[in-house]
C-alpha positions, 0 to 999 in steps of 0.5 A, spaced: 776 885 673 776 886 664 782 883 660 785 890 660 786 891 667 789 884 668 794 885 662 797 891 667 798 886 672 802 882 668 808 878 669 815 881 669 817 877 663 811 879 659 812 886 662 819 886 659 818 884 652 813 889 651 818 895 654 823 891 649 818 892 643 816 899 644 824 901 645 824 897 638 818 901 635 821 907 637 828 905 634 826 903 628 821 909 627 827 913 628 832 909 623 826 909 618 826 916 618 833 917 617 834 913 611 828 916 608 831 923 609 837 921 606 835 916 600 828 919 599 825 912 597 817 911 598 818 904 601 823 907 606 817 911 610 817 909 617 809 907 616 811 902 611 818 900 614 817 899 621 811 894 620 815 890 614 821 890 619 816 887 625 813 882 620 820 880 618 822 879 626 815 875 627 816 870 621 824 869 622 822 868 630 817 863 627 812 866 632 805 863 631 800 867 629 795 866 635 801 867 640 803 874 636 796 876 638 794 873 645 793 879 648 789 882 643 783 878 645 
C-alpha cells in the first residue's frame, strides 16, 4: 500500500487536525475575500493573505519544518 492510501487510514487525531486545517483554510479565504472587497488592498487578496496567515501560525506555534511537511513524503 503506498503512502497516500496509508494516510487515508490515519489515526483520529490526525484526521481531526486535517479537518481543522481545511475549515481554517476556507474561513481564512472568505475573510480575506471580504476584507479585499471592502478595502481593495493588494496584500488582502486571498492568494496572498491566506498563505501569510498560515506561515504566521506555523512560526508562532513553533512547528518544526520536518513536522509541518511530514505527510508530504
